[in-house]
N, C-alpha and C positions, 0 to 999 in steps of 0.2 A: 939045251932044250929051252924053248920059249913057251911060256904059258900066258894066256890072256884071261883076265877075269872081269866080267861085266859087274859093275857096281849097281845094284838095284836101288830104287828110290828109297826104300826103307832102311838102307845101309849107309846112305850118303853122309848123314851127320857124324856117324861113328868113324867113317873112313876119310872124312874131309882132311884131317891132318896129313894123311898120306897122299891125297890128291893135290892139295894146295900147292906144294912146291913146283909141281909140273905145270899147273895152270899159270902160276906166276912166271915160270920160265918161258912159256909160250907167249904170254903177254909182253914180256920184256923184249922178245924178238919180233914183235909185230910192227915195229917202227912207229909206235904211237897210235896205231889204228884200233887197238883193243886194250883193255886193262884187266887186271886180275879180278877186280870186283865184278865186272861184267861176266866173266867166266864162272866165278863162284856162284853168283846169283842164278845163272843158267843151270848149273849142276843142282843147286838147292831146289829150284822150282820145277825141275824135271825136263826143261826144254833141251838140255844137253845131257847125253848119256855118257858117263865116264867108264873107261876100261883101264884096268891096271895091267902093266906089262912086267912079267917076271922072267928072269933068266937064272942060271945057276948062281949068279951074283946077288940074287934077291930081287927086290922091287927096283926096276930101272927106269920106269916111265909110265906115262898115262896118255891116252888120247880120248878125245870126246867127239861124239857124233850127234847129229840132229837131222830131223826130217824137214825139208823145205817144200812147201806146196806152191808151185808156180801155176800160172794160168792153165797150161796144158800138160803138166807133168809133175810127178812127185819124185824128189831127188833126195838121196842120202848124202848129207854134207859132212865132210871131215872138217871139224871146226878147229881142233888143236891136236898137235902131235908133239910131245916132248919126251924123248927117250935118251937116256945116257948110256948108250951102247952102240957098237957099229951096226949100221942099218941093215947090212947083209944078213945079220943074225936074226933080226926080228921083223923086218918089213914084209917079207912074204907071208908070215903068220898073221900079222896085223891086217894085211890085205884080205886074207880069207875071212877074218872076223868082220871087216868092213862090208864085204860082199854079203855075208850072212845077215848083217844088220839091215842092208838094203832089201834083201829078199823077204825077210820076215815082216817088213813094213811096206811091202808092195811098191817099192821104188823102181823106177826104170833106169836111173843113172846114178852114178856116184860122182861127186865133185868136191873140190877143195881149193882154197886159195892160200898161197904161201910164197916163200922165197923161191928164187929161180932154181936153186939146187934141187928142190923137190921135183921139178919138171924132169930132170935127168934121172933122178932116183926112181920115180914112179913110172917112167917110160918103160923100164925093164918089166913092169907088171901089166903093160897094156894101156896105161893112161896116156891120153893125148891132150895137148893144150886145146882149150875151147874158146878162150878169150885171152886178150893180152891187156895188161895195165902198164902204162908207162908213166914216168913222172920226172920232174925236175924242180929245183928250188925257184921260188919267185925272185926275180931280179929287182932289188930295191935301189939299185944304183941310179 
């Protein structure tokens, strides 16, 4: 069984030692686009809302959410997901919590940016690609 626990702002400093390893893991996999300090600062200042993920194995992960105000819409953004368990066990439950986050904050969409594997994993839950990012190394030859 999977349980998700929102970490409220008044609890962040106390629970940061449990949140930190998962923020660091997410930063390490961002290919240099984010760093742990940025995520920690967001959690501390309240711009990122952390959620702890528990299974029968105990604490296995954390994900963070934010609200983005675009010109014409308000969006719930999945900022980080780092969970050390098979995704089939926890992803549907996390998706329910993400949807509830968006509803309670009057968002019209949910979005996230990540590695290509997330596109396949999240497709099972109704997510569709909305933008594409491509890249290559600069040729200095």
